[in-house]
Backbone of each chain as nested JSON, in Angstrom:
{
  "chains": [
    {"id": "A", "residues": [
      {"number": 1, "name": "MET", "atoms": {"N": [-37.882, 28.718, -92.113], "CA": [-36.847, 28.879, -91.101], "C": [-37.485, 28.991, -89.723]}},
      {"number": 2, "name": "LEU", "atoms": {"N": [-36.973, 28.23, -88.788], "CA": [-37.496, 28.299, -87.424], "C": [-36.746, 29.378, -86.653]}},
      {"number": 3, "name": "PRO", "atoms": {"N": [-37.315, 29.84, -85.519], "CA": [-36.521, 30.741, -84.677], "C": [-35.341, 29.97, -84.083]}},
      {"number": 4, "name": "ALA", "atoms": {"N": [-34.42, 30.684, -83.455], "CA": [-33.223, 30.051, -82.904], "C": [-33.617, 29.005, -81.865]}},
      {"number": 5, "name": "THR", "atoms": {"N": [-32.757, 28.013, -81.667], "CA": [-33.052, 26.964, -80.696], "C": [-33.146, 27.56, -79.29]}},
      {"number": 6, "name": "ARG", "atoms": {"N": [-33.787, 26.803, -78.382], "CA": [-34.005, 27.305, -77.017], "C": [-32.69, 27.643, -76.337]}},
      {"number": 7, "name": "VAL", "atoms": {"N": [-31.682, 26.777, -76.537], "CA": [-30.39, 27.019, -75.887], "C": [-29.787, 28.312, -76.411]}},
      {"number": 8, "name": "ASP", "atoms": {"N": [-29.84, 28.501, -77.752], "CA": [-29.301, 29.726, -78.342], "C": [-29.988, 30.955, -77.769]}},
      {"number": 9, "name": "GLN", "atoms": {"N": [-31.343, 30.894, -77.683], "CA": [-32.07, 32.05, -77.161], "C": [-31.68, 32.327, -75.719]}},
      {"number": 10, "name": "ALA", "atoms": {"N": [-31.574, 31.24, -74.918], "CA": [-31.229, 31.429, -73.502], "C": [-29.853, 32.043, -73.361]}},
      {"number": 11, "name": "VAL", "atoms": {"N": [-28.876, 31.497, -74.1], "CA": [-27.512, 32.022, -74.005], "C": [-27.47, 33.474, -74.451]}},
      {"number": 12, "name": "GLY", "atoms": {"N": [-28.114, 33.764, -75.598], "CA": [-28.083, 35.128, -76.117], "C": [-28.709, 36.114, -75.158]}},
      {"number": 13, "name": "MET", "atoms": {"N": [-29.897, 35.772, -74.64], "CA": [-30.577, 36.692, -73.728], "C": [-29.778, 36.888, -72.441]}},
      {"number": 14, "name": "SER", "atoms": {"N": [-29.146, 35.797, -71.939], "CA": [-28.373, 35.972, -70.704], "C": [-27.165, 36.867, -70.942]}},
      {"number": 15, "name": "LEU", "atoms": {"N": [-26.555, 36.785, -72.139], "CA": [-25.45, 37.699, -72.46], "C": [-25.941, 39.148, -72.446]}},
      {"number": 16, "name": "VAL", "atoms": {"N": [-27.122, 39.378, -73.071], "CA": [-27.657, 40.739, -73.13], "C": [-27.921, 41.267, -71.728]}},
      {"number": 17, "name": "VAL", "atoms": {"N": [-28.576, 40.446, -70.891], "CA": [-28.917, 40.888, -69.534], "C": [-27.651, 41.159, -68.732]}},
      {"number": 18, "name": "PHE", "atoms": {"N": [-26.668, 40.243, -68.854], "CA": [-25.423, 40.427, -68.109], "C": [-24.728, 41.716, -68.499]}},
      {"number": 19, "name": "SER", "atoms": {"N": [-24.64, 41.99, -69.809], "CA": [-23.94, 43.203, -70.215], "C": [-24.712, 44.453, -69.798]}},
      {"number": 20, "name": "LEU", "atoms": {"N": [-26.054, 44.394, -69.802], "CA": [-26.826, 45.553, -69.337], "C": [-26.577, 45.815, -67.852]}},
      {"number": 21, "name": "LEU", "atoms": {"N": [-26.587, 44.733, -67.037], "CA": [-26.335, 44.893, -65.608], "C": [-24.946, 45.484, -65.365]}},
      {"number": 22, "name": "LEU", "atoms": {"N": [-23.953, 44.909, -66.085], "CA": [-22.58, 45.381, -65.901], "C": [-22.466, 46.854, -66.259]}},
      {"number": 23, "name": "PHE", "atoms": {"N": [-23.095, 47.247, -67.402], "CA": [-23.032, 48.631, -67.839], "C": [-23.691, 49.558, -66.82]}},
      {"number": 24, "name": "THR", "atoms": {"N": [-24.873, 49.156, -66.306], "CA": [-25.57, 50.023, -65.345], "C": [-24.756, 50.184, -64.069]}},
      {"number": 25, "name": "TYR", "atoms": {"N": [-24.252, 49.044, -63.521], "CA": [-23.475, 49.128, -62.282], "C": [-22.258, 49.999, -62.475]}},
      {"number": 26, "name": "TYR", "atoms": {"N": [-21.516, 49.783, -63.584], "CA": [-20.297, 50.547, -63.805], "C": [-20.598, 52.012, -64.028]}},
      {"number": 27, "name": "SER", "atoms": {"N": [-21.712, 52.326, -64.738], "CA": [-22.052, 53.737, -64.97], "C": [-22.364, 54.44, -63.664]}},
      {"number": 28, "name": "VAL", "atoms": {"N": [-23.189, 53.787, -62.807], "CA": [-23.504, 54.416, -61.521], "C": [-22.227, 54.597, -60.709]}},
      {"number": 29, "name": "TRP", "atoms": {"N": [-21.366, 53.575, -60.726], "CA": [-20.134, 53.621, -59.951], "C": [-19.257, 54.799, -60.355]}},
      {"number": 30, "name": "VAL", "atoms": {"N": [-19.08, 54.983, -61.702], "CA": [-18.127, 55.974, -62.181], "C": [-18.75, 57.361, -62.251]}},
      {"number": 31, "name": "ILE", "atoms": {"N": [-20.027, 57.462, -62.705], "CA": [-20.569, 58.778, -63.042], "C": [-21.475, 59.337, -61.948]}},
      {"number": 32, "name": "VAL", "atoms": {"N": [-22.31, 58.479, -61.334], "CA": [-23.307, 59.009, -60.398], "C": [-22.711, 59.212, -59.012]}},
      {"number": 33, "name": "LEU", "atoms": {"N": [-21.892, 58.221, -58.577], "CA": [-21.444, 58.198, -57.186], "C": [-20.678, 59.441, -56.733]}},
      {"number": 34, "name": "PRO", "atoms": {"N": [-19.79, 60.056, -57.55], "CA": [-19.093, 61.252, -57.061], "C": [-20.025, 62.391, -56.672]}},
      {"number": 35, "name": "PHE", "atoms": {"N": [-21.247, 62.413, -57.246], "CA": [-22.153, 63.515, -56.94], "C": [-23.058, 63.233, -55.753]}},
      {"number": 36, "name": "VAL", "atoms": {"N": [-22.897, 62.072, -55.118], "CA": [-23.754, 61.672, -54.011], "C": [-22.974, 61.867, -52.72]}},
      {"number": 37, "name": "GLU", "atoms": {"N": [-23.605, 62.437, -51.667], "CA": [-22.848, 62.714, -50.421], "C": [-22.311, 61.414, -49.845]}},
      {"number": 38, "name": "SER", "atoms": {"N": [-21.197, 61.523, -49.1], "CA": [-20.516, 60.305, -48.646], "C": [-21.3, 59.525, -47.608]}},
      {"number": 39, "name": "ASP", "atoms": {"N": [-22.342, 60.126, -46.982], "CA": [-23.043, 59.344, -45.969], "C": [-24.373, 58.8, -46.484]}},
      {"number": 40, "name": "HIS", "atoms": {"N": [-24.604, 58.924, -47.816], "CA": [-25.821, 58.346, -48.397], "C": [-25.735, 56.823, -48.364]}},
      {"number": 41, "name": "VAL", "atoms": {"N": [-26.893, 56.146, -48.233], "CA": [-26.88, 54.687, -48.076], "C": [-26.44, 53.979, -49.36]}},
      {"number": 42, "name": "LEU", "atoms": {"N": [-26.485, 54.701, -50.523], "CA": [-26.139, 54.067, -51.796], "C": [-24.696, 53.581, -51.808]}},
      {"number": 43, "name": "HIS", "atoms": {"N": [-23.829, 54.278, -51.05], "CA": [-22.407, 53.938, -51.104], "C": [-22.119, 52.541, -50.583]}},
      {"number": 44, "name": "ILE", "atoms": {"N": [-23.054, 51.965, -49.796], "CA": [-22.809, 50.636, -49.225], "C": [-22.716, 49.593, -50.324]}},
      {"number": 45, "name": "TYR", "atoms": {"N": [-23.484, 49.814, -51.433], "CA": [-23.535, 48.79, -52.465], "C": [-22.357, 48.829, -53.417]}},
      {"number": 46, "name": "PHE", "atoms": {"N": [-21.473, 49.824, -53.283], "CA": [-20.378, 49.965, -54.241], "C": [-19.047, 49.91, -53.52]}},
      {"number": 47, "name": "LEU", "atoms": {"N": [-18.072, 49.245, -54.166], "CA": [-16.725, 49.176, -53.609], "C": [-16.074, 50.56, -53.674]}},
      {"number": 48, "name": "PRO", "atoms": {"N": [-14.94, 50.758, -52.952], "CA": [-14.221, 52.036, -53.087], "C": [-13.829, 52.309, -54.529]}},
      {"number": 49, "name": "ARG", "atoms": {"N": [-13.716, 53.587, -54.896], "CA": [-13.593, 53.945, -56.303], "C": [-12.305, 53.477, -56.949]}},
      {"number": 50, "name": "GLU", "atoms": {"N": [-11.267, 53.197, -56.122], "CA": [-10.039, 52.718, -56.753], "C": [-10.305, 51.429, -57.518]}},
      {"number": 51, "name": "TYR", "atoms": {"N": [-11.221, 50.593, -56.971], "CA": [-11.487, 49.311, -57.614], "C": [-12.14, 49.467, -58.974]}},
      {"number": 52, "name": "SER", "atoms": {"N": [-12.758, 50.644, -59.241], "CA": [-13.388, 50.823, -60.551], "C": [-12.351, 50.911, -61.651]}},
      {"number": 53, "name": "VAL", "atoms": {"N": [-11.079, 51.128, -61.295], "CA": [-9.995, 51.102, -62.278], "C": [-9.266, 49.766, -62.216]}},
      {"number": 54, "name": "ILE", "atoms": {"N": [-9.065, 49.244, -60.981], "CA": [-8.267, 48.024, -60.838], "C": [-8.992, 46.815, -61.411]}},
      {"number": 55, "name": "LEU", "atoms": {"N": [-10.314, 46.69, -61.142], "CA": [-11.031, 45.491, -61.579], "C": [-11.067, 45.327, -63.095]}},
      {"number": 56, "name": "PRO", "atoms": {"N": [-11.384, 46.375, -63.892], "CA": [-11.272, 46.195, -65.342], "C": [-9.86, 45.866, -65.781]}},
      {"number": 57, "name": "GLY", "atoms": {"N": [-8.839, 46.425, -65.088], "CA": [-7.463, 46.089, -65.434], "C": [-7.193, 44.609, -65.243]}},
      {"number": 58, "name": "ILE", "atoms": {"N": [-7.658, 44.062, -64.088], "CA": [-7.465, 42.635, -63.835], "C": [-8.214, 41.798, -64.867]}},
      {"number": 59, "name": "ALA", "atoms": {"N": [-9.437, 42.23, -65.208], "CA": [-10.217, 41.489, -66.204], "C": [-9.5, 41.472, -67.542]}},
      {"number": 60, "name": "ALA", "atoms": {"N": [-8.894, 42.607, -67.922], "CA": [-8.173, 42.654, -69.193], "C": [-6.974, 41.718, -69.165]}},
      {"number": 61, "name": "VAL", "atoms": {"N": [-6.251, 41.688, -68.029], "CA": [-5.092, 40.795, -67.926], "C": [-5.53, 39.341, -68.041]}},
      {"number": 62, "name": "ILE", "atoms": {"N": [-6.642, 38.992, -67.355], "CA": [-7.132, 37.614, -67.421], "C": [-7.531, 37.258, -68.851]}},
      {"number": 63, "name": "LEU", "atoms": {"N": [-8.187, 38.204, -69.541], "CA": [-8.586, 37.946, -70.926], "C": [-7.371, 37.674, -71.798]}},
      {"number": 64, "name": "LEU", "atoms": {"N": [-6.324, 38.507, -71.654], "CA": [-5.116, 38.3, -72.452], "C": [-4.465, 36.96, -72.125]}},
      {"number": 65, "name": "LEU", "atoms": {"N": [-4.473, 36.588, -70.818], "CA": [-3.904, 35.298, -70.436], "C": [-4.655, 34.151, -71.098]}},
      {"number": 66, "name": "CYS", "atoms": {"N": [-6.002, 34.248, -71.121], "CA": [-6.796, 33.176, -71.74], "C": [-6.488, 33.059, -73.222]}},
      {"number": 67, "name": "ILE", "atoms": {"N": [-6.409, 34.227, -73.902], "CA": [-6.116, 34.197, -75.337], "C": [-4.739, 33.587, -75.574]}},
      {"number": 68, "name": "GLY", "atoms": {"N": [-3.752, 34.003, -74.759], "CA": [-2.409, 33.471, -74.914], "C": [-2.357, 31.978, -74.652]}},
      {"number": 69, "name": "ALA", "atoms": {"N": [-3.059, 31.512, -73.611], "CA": [-3.061, 30.089, -73.292], "C": [-3.7, 29.282, -74.419]}},
      {"number": 70, "name": "PHE", "atoms": {"N": [-4.826, 29.796, -74.944], "CA": [-5.499, 29.122, -76.043], "C": [-4.579, 29.004, -77.245]}},
      {"number": 71, "name": "THR", "atoms": {"N": [-3.912, 30.132, -77.605], "CA": [-2.983, 30.109, -78.745], "C": [-1.864, 29.105, -78.5]}},
      {"number": 72, "name": "ALA", "atoms": {"N": [-1.315, 29.105, -77.279], "CA": [-0.209, 28.194, -76.985], "C": [-0.643, 26.739, -77.121]}},
      {"number": 73, "name": "VAL", "atoms": {"N": [-1.847, 26.418, -76.633], "CA": [-2.335, 25.036, -76.718], "C": [-2.487, 24.614, -78.177]}},
      {"number": 74, "name": "ILE", "atoms": {"N": [-3.082, 25.498, -78.982], "CA": [-3.284, 25.174, -80.395], "C": [-1.949, 24.962, -81.098]}},
      {"number": 75, "name": "MET", "atoms": {"N": [-0.992, 25.849, -80.84], "CA": [0.295, 25.721, -81.522], "C": [1.049, 24.489, -81.037]}},
      {"number": 76, "name": "TRP", "atoms": {"N": [0.87, 24.123, -79.764], "CA": [1.541, 22.937, -79.239], "C": [0.999, 21.683, -79.936]}},
      {"number": 77, "name": "LYS", "atoms": {"N": [-0.337, 21.646, -80.136], "CA": [-0.936, 20.474, -80.774], "C": [-0.47, 20.324, -82.214]}},
      {"number": 78, "name": "HIS", "atoms": {"N": [-0.191, 21.461, -82.907], "CA": [0.12, 21.394, -84.323], "C": [1.605, 21.354, -84.622]}},
      {"number": 79, "name": "ARG", "atoms": {"N": [2.444, 21.124, -83.568], "CA": [3.876, 21.123, -83.876], "C": [4.203, 19.816, -84.604]}},
      {"number": 80, "name": "LYS", "atoms": {"N": [5.078, 19.918, -85.635], "CA": [5.453, 18.727, -86.385], "C": [6.833, 18.296, -85.937]}},
      {"number": 81, "name": "PRO", "atoms": {"N": [7.037, 16.999, -85.621], "CA": [8.372, 16.559, -85.202], "C": [9.328, 16.613, -86.384]}},
      {"number": 82, "name": "LYS", "atoms": {"N": [10.582, 16.947, -86.122], "CA": [11.552, 17.068, -87.209], "C": [11.91, 15.668, -87.706]}},
      {"number": 83, "name": "LYS", "atoms": {"N": [12.112, 15.541, -89.027], "CA": [12.449, 14.232, -89.592], "C": [13.884, 13.882, -89.225]}},
      {"number": 84, "name": "VAL", "atoms": {"N": [14.105, 12.599, -88.901], "CA": [15.467, 12.15, -88.553], "C": [16.073, 11.538, -89.792]}},
      {"number": 85, "name": "ASP", "atoms": {"N": [17.257, 11.995, -90.215], "CA": [17.898, 11.456, -91.429], "C": [18.648, 10.18, -91.129]}}
    ]},
    {"id": "B", "residues": [
      {"number": 1, "name": "MET", "atoms": {"N": [-5.847, 66.704, -96.338], "CA": [-5.466, 65.971, -95.114], "C": [-6.065, 64.566, -95.168]}},
      {"number": 2, "name": "THR", "atoms": {"N": [-5.266, 63.552, -94.914], "CA": [-5.748, 62.173, -94.995], "C": [-6.667, 61.876, -93.817]}},
      {"number": 3, "name": "LYS", "atoms": {"N": [-7.404, 60.749, -93.969], "CA": [-8.314, 60.338, -92.907], "C": [-7.547, 60.064, -91.621]}},
      {"number": 4, "name": "LEU", "atoms": {"N": [-6.361, 59.435, -91.757], "CA": [-5.574, 59.116, -90.567], "C": [-5.248, 60.383, -89.796]}},
      {"number": 5, "name": "LEU", "atoms": {"N": [-4.808, 61.417, -90.521], "CA": [-4.469, 62.674, -89.846], "C": [-5.692, 63.284, -89.186]}},
      {"number": 6, "name": "GLN", "atoms": {"N": [-6.845, 63.198, -89.867], "CA": [-8.055, 63.742, -89.248], "C": [-8.384, 63.023, -87.956]}},
      {"number": 7, "name": "TRP", "atoms": {"N": [-8.302, 61.669, -87.995], "CA": [-8.6, 60.886, -86.788], "C": [-7.623, 61.225, -85.676]}},
      {"number": 8, "name": "LEU", "atoms": {"N": [-6.318, 61.296, -86.018], "CA": [-5.318, 61.604, -84.993], "C": [-5.574, 62.97, -84.388]}},
      {"number": 9, "name": "PHE", "atoms": {"N": [-5.96, 63.924, -85.232], "CA": [-6.241, 65.265, -84.736], "C": [-7.407, 65.243, -83.759]}},
      {"number": 10, "name": "GLY", "atoms": {"N": [-8.492, 64.558, -84.167], "CA": [-9.648, 64.475, -83.279], "C": [-9.321, 63.791, -81.978]}},
      {"number": 11, "name": "VAL", "atoms": {"N": [-8.588, 62.655, -82.069], "CA": [-8.236, 61.925, -80.855], "C": [-7.37, 62.767, -79.948]}},
      {"number": 12, "name": "SER", "atoms": {"N": [-6.387, 63.494, -80.528], "CA": [-5.513, 64.292, -79.667], "C": [-6.267, 65.448, -79.032]}},
      {"number": 13, "name": "LEU", "atoms": {"N": [-7.277, 65.993, -79.725], "CA": [-8.108, 67.02, -79.092], "C": [-8.82, 66.463, -77.866]}},
      {"number": 14, "name": "LEU", "atoms": {"N": [-9.414, 65.257, -78.048], "CA": [-10.131, 64.637, -76.931], "C": [-9.178, 64.35, -75.771]}},
      {"number": 15, "name": "VAL", "atoms": {"N": [-7.983, 63.808, -76.105], "CA": [-7.022, 63.494, -75.043], "C": [-6.609, 64.768, -74.319]}},
      {"number": 16, "name": "ALA", "atoms": {"N": [-6.401, 65.862, -75.085], "CA": [-6.007, 67.128, -74.461], "C": [-7.105, 67.625, -73.54]}},
      {"number": 17, "name": "GLY", "atoms": {"N": [-8.366, 67.559, -73.998], "CA": [-9.471, 67.987, -73.148], "C": [-9.571, 67.166, -71.887]}},
      {"number": 18, "name": "TRP", "atoms": {"N": [-9.38, 65.849, -72.022], "CA": [-9.454, 64.965, -70.856], "C": [-8.324, 65.264, -69.871]}},
      {"number": 19, "name": "ALA", "atoms": {"N": [-7.09, 65.438, -70.388], "CA": [-5.952, 65.71, -69.508], "C": [-6.132, 67.049, -68.794]}},
      {"number": 20, "name": "LEU", "atoms": {"N": [-6.674, 68.035, -69.548], "CA": [-6.92, 69.354, -68.969], "C": [-7.84, 69.273, -67.766]}},
      {"number": 21, "name": "VAL", "atoms": {"N": [-8.93, 68.493, -67.923], "CA": [-9.902, 68.416, -66.831], "C": [-9.376, 67.534, -65.698]}},
      {"number": 22, "name": "SER", "atoms": {"N": [-8.736, 66.388, -66.058], "CA": [-8.334, 65.44, -65.01], "C": [-7.183, 65.96, -64.174]}},
      {"number": 23, "name": "PHE", "atoms": {"N": [-6.159, 66.532, -64.828], "CA": [-4.953, 66.887, -64.085], "C": [-4.866, 68.383, -63.795]}},
      {"number": 24, "name": "ASP", "atoms": {"N": [-5.923, 69.133, -64.142], "CA": [-6.001, 70.56, -63.809], "C": [-4.785, 71.306, -64.334]}},
      {"number": 25, "name": "LEU", "atoms": {"N": [-4.502, 71.152, -65.65], "CA": [-3.276, 71.738, -66.202], "C": [-3.35, 73.244, -66.297]}},
      {"number": 26, "name": "LEU", "atoms": {"N": [-4.57, 73.809, -66.418], "CA": [-4.684, 75.255, -66.549], "C": [-5.075, 75.907, -65.229]}},
      {"number": 27, "name": "ASP", "atoms": {"N": [-5.077, 75.1, -64.144], "CA": [-5.456, 75.634, -62.819], "C": [-6.84, 76.263, -62.843]}},
      {"number": 28, "name": "LEU", "atoms": {"N": [-7.793, 75.542, -63.479], "CA": [-9.152, 76.079, -63.532], "C": [-9.893, 75.845, -62.225]}},
      {"number": 29, "name": "LYS", "atoms": {"N": [-9.397, 74.931, -61.384], "CA": [-9.99, 74.609, -60.083], "C": [-11.474, 74.281, -60.233]}},
      {"number": 30, "name": "LEU", "atoms": {"N": [-11.748, 73.265, -61.098], "CA": [-13.113, 72.769, -61.232], "C": [-13.532, 72.075, -59.942]}},
      {"number": 31, "name": "PRO", "atoms": {"N": [-14.867, 71.964, -59.705], "CA": [-15.305, 71.256, -58.497], "C": [-14.839, 69.805, -58.511]}},
      {"number": 32, "name": "GLN", "atoms": {"N": [-14.544, 69.269, -57.325], "CA": [-13.95, 67.94, -57.214], "C": [-14.767, 66.834, -57.865]}},
      {"number": 33, "name": "PRO", "atoms": {"N": [-16.119, 66.776, -57.717], "CA": [-16.869, 65.678, -58.355], "C": [-16.649, 65.601, -59.864]}},
      {"number": 34, "name": "TYR", "atoms": {"N": [-16.574, 66.776, -60.544], "CA": [-16.396, 66.737, -61.995], "C": [-15.043, 66.15, -62.347]}},
      {"number": 35, "name": "ARG", "atoms": {"N": [-14.022, 66.469, -61.582], "CA": [-12.708, 65.894, -61.864], "C": [-12.723, 64.393, -61.599]}},
      {"number": 36, "name": "GLU", "atoms": {"N": [-13.436, 63.981, -60.551], "CA": [-13.502, 62.554, -60.237], "C": [-14.237, 61.772, -61.306]}},
      {"number": 37, "name": "VAL", "atoms": {"N": [-15.193, 62.411, -61.976], "CA": [-15.916, 61.73, -63.056], "C": [-15.066, 61.695, -64.312]}},
      {"number": 38, "name": "ALA", "atoms": {"N": [-14.327, 62.787, -64.606], "CA": [-13.595, 62.872, -65.863], "C": [-12.406, 61.922, -65.897]}},
      {"number": 39, "name": "TRP", "atoms": {"N": [-11.783, 61.694, -64.732], "CA": [-10.523, 60.943, -64.742], "C": [-10.617, 59.521, -65.311]}},
      {"number": 40, "name": "PRO", "atoms": {"N": [-11.643, 58.69, -64.883], "CA": [-11.671, 57.342, -65.462], "C": [-12.349, 57.269, -66.815]}},
      {"number": 41, "name": "MET", "atoms": {"N": [-12.622, 58.394, -67.474], "CA": [-13.403, 58.398, -68.718], "C": [-12.883, 57.458, -69.799]}},
      {"number": 42, "name": "PRO", "atoms": {"N": [-11.579, 57.434, -70.12], "CA": [-11.128, 56.504, -71.176], "C": [-11.462, 55.053, -70.832]}},
      {"number": 43, "name": "LEU", "atoms": {"N": [-11.207, 54.673, -69.578], "CA": [-11.512, 53.3, -69.175], "C": [-13.011, 53.04, -69.226]}},
      {"number": 44, "name": "TYR", "atoms": {"N": [-13.798, 54.048, -68.82], "CA": [-15.251, 53.879, -68.821], "C": [-15.765, 53.668, -70.24]}},
      {"number": 45, "name": "LEU", "atoms": {"N": [-15.214, 54.456, -71.209], "CA": [-15.649, 54.298, -72.594], "C": [-15.283, 52.918, -73.117]}},
      {"number": 46, "name": "LEU", "atoms": {"N": [-14.088, 52.424, -72.71], "CA": [-13.679, 51.096, -73.14], "C": [-14.618, 50.026, -72.588]}},
      {"number": 47, "name": "VAL", "atoms": {"N": [-14.967, 50.137, -71.301], "CA": [-15.854, 49.15, -70.679], "C": [-17.229, 49.196, -71.324]}},
      {"number": 48, "name": "SER", "atoms": {"N": [-17.75, 50.396, -71.608], "CA": [-19.08, 50.463, -72.219], "C": [-19.061, 49.931, -73.64]}},
      {"number": 49, "name": "PHE", "atoms": {"N": [-17.94, 50.146, -74.377], "CA": [-17.841, 49.56, -75.707], "C": [-17.832, 48.043, -75.623]}},
      {"number": 50, "name": "GLY", "atoms": {"N": [-17.113, 47.486, -74.621], "CA": [-17.116, 46.044, -74.426], "C": [-18.505, 45.521, -74.114]}},
      {"number": 51, "name": "CYS", "atoms": {"N": [-19.241, 46.231, -73.243], "CA": [-20.604, 45.816, -72.906], "C": [-21.502, 45.855, -74.136]}},
      {"number": 52, "name": "TYR", "atoms": {"N": [-21.335, 46.913, -74.955], "CA": [-22.154, 47.023, -76.164], "C": [-21.863, 45.867, -77.114]}},
      {"number": 53, "name": "SER", "atoms": {"N": [-20.573, 45.524, -77.284], "CA": [-20.222, 44.415, -78.165], "C": [-20.828, 43.121, -77.658]}},
      {"number": 54, "name": "LEU", "atoms": {"N": [-20.713, 42.888, -76.33], "CA": [-21.251, 41.66, -75.75], "C": [-22.753, 41.58, -75.959]}},
      {"number": 55, "name": "ALA", "atoms": {"N": [-23.449, 42.72, -75.738], "CA": [-24.902, 42.733, -75.902], "C": [-25.293, 42.465, -77.351]}},
      {"number": 56, "name": "THR", "atoms": {"N": [-24.547, 43.055, -78.305], "CA": [-24.853, 42.841, -79.724], "C": [-24.677, 41.377, -80.104]}},
      {"number": 57, "name": "VAL", "atoms": {"N": [-23.555, 40.775, -79.653], "CA": [-23.321, 39.367, -79.957], "C": [-24.438, 38.508, -79.374]}},
      {"number": 58, "name": "GLY", "atoms": {"N": [-24.784, 38.765, -78.102], "CA": [-25.832, 37.987, -77.451], "C": [-27.167, 38.12, -78.166]}},
      {"number": 59, "name": "TYR", "atoms": {"N": [-27.506, 39.355, -78.566], "CA": [-28.777, 39.58, -79.229], "C": [-28.821, 38.862, -80.57]}},
      {"number": 60, "name": "ARG", "atoms": {"N": [-27.684, 38.938, -81.332], "CA": [-27.689, 38.282, -82.639], "C": [-27.751, 36.772, -82.501]}},
      {"number": 61, "name": "VAL", "atoms": {"N": [-27.097, 36.219, -81.442], "CA": [-27.196, 34.774, -81.21], "C": [-28.631, 34.387, -80.911]}},
      {"number": 62, "name": "ALA", "atoms": {"N": [-29.331, 35.207, -80.11], "CA": [-30.694, 34.861, -79.707], "C": [-31.679, 34.978, -80.855]}},
      {"number": 63, "name": "THR", "atoms": {"N": [-31.44, 35.886, -81.818], "CA": [-32.448, 36.118, -82.848], "C": [-32.097, 35.493, -84.189]}},
      {"number": 64, "name": "PHE", "atoms": {"N": [-30.93, 34.813, -84.261], "CA": [-30.555, 34.226, -85.552], "C": [-31.425, 33.004, -85.794]}},
      {"number": 65, "name": "ASN", "atoms": {"N": [-32.141, 32.966, -86.928], "CA": [-33.073, 31.866, -87.175], "C": [-32.351, 30.57, -87.474]}},
      {"number": 66, "name": "ASP", "atoms": {"N": [-32.982, 29.493, -87.044], "CA": [-32.434, 28.162, -87.253], "C": [-32.727, 27.725, -88.68]}},
      {"number": 67, "name": "CYS", "atoms": {"N": [-31.716, 27.375, -89.46], "CA": [-31.961, 26.996, -90.851], "C": [-31.67, 25.521, -91.022]}},
      {"number": 68, "name": "GLU", "atoms": {"N": [-32.68, 24.654, -90.728], "CA": [-32.407, 23.224, -90.741], "C": [-32.093, 22.704, -92.128]}},
      {"number": 69, "name": "GLU", "atoms": {"N": [-32.84, 23.199, -93.14], "CA": [-32.59, 22.682, -94.502], "C": [-31.195, 23.055, -94.966]}},
      {"number": 70, "name": "ALA", "atoms": {"N": [-30.806, 24.301, -94.686], "CA": [-29.477, 24.726, -95.119], "C": [-28.412, 23.895, -94.416]}},
      {"number": 71, "name": "ALA", "atoms": {"N": [-28.636, 23.551, -93.127], "CA": [-27.658, 22.753, -92.398], "C": [-27.524, 21.368, -93.028]}},
      {"number": 72, "name": "LYS", "atoms": {"N": [-28.678, 20.744, -93.335], "CA": [-28.617, 19.407, -93.958], "C": [-27.907, 19.469, -95.288]}},
      {"number": 73, "name": "GLU", "atoms": {"N": [-28.26, 20.492, -96.089], "CA": [-27.649, 20.638, -97.403], "C": [-26.144, 20.792, -97.268]}},
      {"number": 74, "name": "LEU", "atoms": {"N": [-25.714, 21.566, -96.28], "CA": [-24.289, 21.778, -96.084], "C": [-23.603, 20.482, -95.708]}},
      {"number": 75, "name": "GLN", "atoms": {"N": [-24.218, 19.683, -94.82], "CA": [-23.609, 18.41, -94.433], "C": [-23.45, 17.495, -95.638]}},
      {"number": 76, "name": "GLU", "atoms": {"N": [-24.471, 17.469, -96.505], "CA": [-24.367, 16.603, -97.675], "C": [-23.278, 17.072, -98.611]}},
      {"number": 77, "name": "GLN", "atoms": {"N": [-23.185, 18.388, -98.772], "CA": [-22.131, 18.916, -99.637], "C": [-20.761, 18.586, -99.081]}},
      {"number": 78, "name": "ILE", "atoms": {"N": [-20.627, 18.601, -97.735], "CA": [-19.345, 18.253, -97.13], "C": [-19.01, 16.795, -97.43]}},
      {"number": 79, "name": "LYS", "atoms": {"N": [-20.021, 15.917, -97.313], "CA": [-19.785, 14.495, -97.618], "C": [-19.341, 14.31, -99.057]}},
      {"number": 80, "name": "GLU", "atoms": {"N": [-20.071, 14.976, -99.976], "CA": [-19.721, 14.851, -101.398], "C": [-18.3, 15.303, -101.653]}},
      {"number": 81, "name": "ALA", "atoms": {"N": [-17.937, 16.454, -101.024], "CA": [-16.598, 16.985, -101.262], "C": [-15.551, 16.02, -100.747]}},
      {"number": 82, "name": "ARG", "atoms": {"N": [-15.805, 15.412, -99.55], "CA": [-14.844, 14.447, -98.989], "C": [-14.65, 13.27, -99.934]}},
      {"number": 83, "name": "GLU", "atoms": {"N": [-15.786, 12.709, -100.443], "CA": [-15.704, 11.572, -101.356], "C": [-14.884, 11.936, -102.579]}},
      {"number": 84, "name": "ASP", "atoms": {"N": [-15.2, 13.113, -103.126], "CA": [-14.531, 13.551, -104.341], "C": [-13.025, 13.653, -104.127]}},
      {"number": 85, "name": "LEU", "atoms": {"N": [-12.639, 14.277, -102.989], "CA": [-11.213, 14.449, -102.739], "C": [-10.547, 13.098, -102.477]}},
      {"number": 86, "name": "ARG", "atoms": {"N": [-11.267, 12.182, -101.813], "CA": [-10.684, 10.867, -101.556], "C": [-10.404, 10.133, -102.868]}},
      {"number": 87, "name": "LYS", "atoms": {"N": [-11.35, 10.281, -103.823], "CA": [-11.122, 9.636, -105.123], "C": [-9.897, 10.196, -105.801]}},
      {"number": 88, "name": "ARG", "atoms": {"N": [-9.688, 11.503, -105.627], "CA": [-8.522, 12.086, -106.282], "C": [-7.243, 11.862, -105.516]}},
      {"number": 89, "name": "GLY", "atoms": {"N": [-7.319, 11.167, -104.402], "CA": [-6.085, 10.746, -103.737], "C": [-5.662, 11.6, -102.58]}},
      {"number": 90, "name": "LEU", "atoms": {"N": [-6.46, 12.568, -102.16], "CA": [-6.05, 13.391, -101.028], "C": [-6.376, 12.65, -99.747]}},
      {"number": 91, "name": "LYS", "atoms": {"N": [-5.398, 12.442, -98.869], "CA": [-5.653, 11.734, -97.628], "C": [-6.205, 12.698, -96.58]}},
      {"number": 92, "name": "MET", "atoms": {"N": [-7.295, 12.273, -95.944], "CA": [-7.904, 13.191, -94.946], "C": [-7.7, 12.669, -93.531]}}
    ]}
  ]
}
């Protein structure tokens, strides 16, 4: 058995890196930032805290829309025309 | 007590603890940073679970070994099955 193909390795590793970055940014945003004074330079890199709730909400809505659109397309392709007597 | 009841009990304890800290139901007057951290906790746990799932999927995709012989064998078996079904009259 050979190791996974180059494309598979690249895709897999990029998924891992992306999720690690997302987790670190979100953790600092939600957990670390409230304990940092408001005039510290770190605050420049982060959006206002309301967005830490709104952005995941929007992402969830987009995900549901994609799933719904995919389901609708599949069901549209598989519709059978009614027989005419 | 069934497993479902145990889970519901545990979950409701956690929800009660979270509501207590976030909305200050007992007037404990905790310091503001702690309340600001506790409030988005359910959403934060959901996001971290999503990140963990994504990382696991990515890691398994990257480390899953390529099985060329098994792939060839599977393709041949698919061909054989198609031929067999065609002989028996199934239209594909």
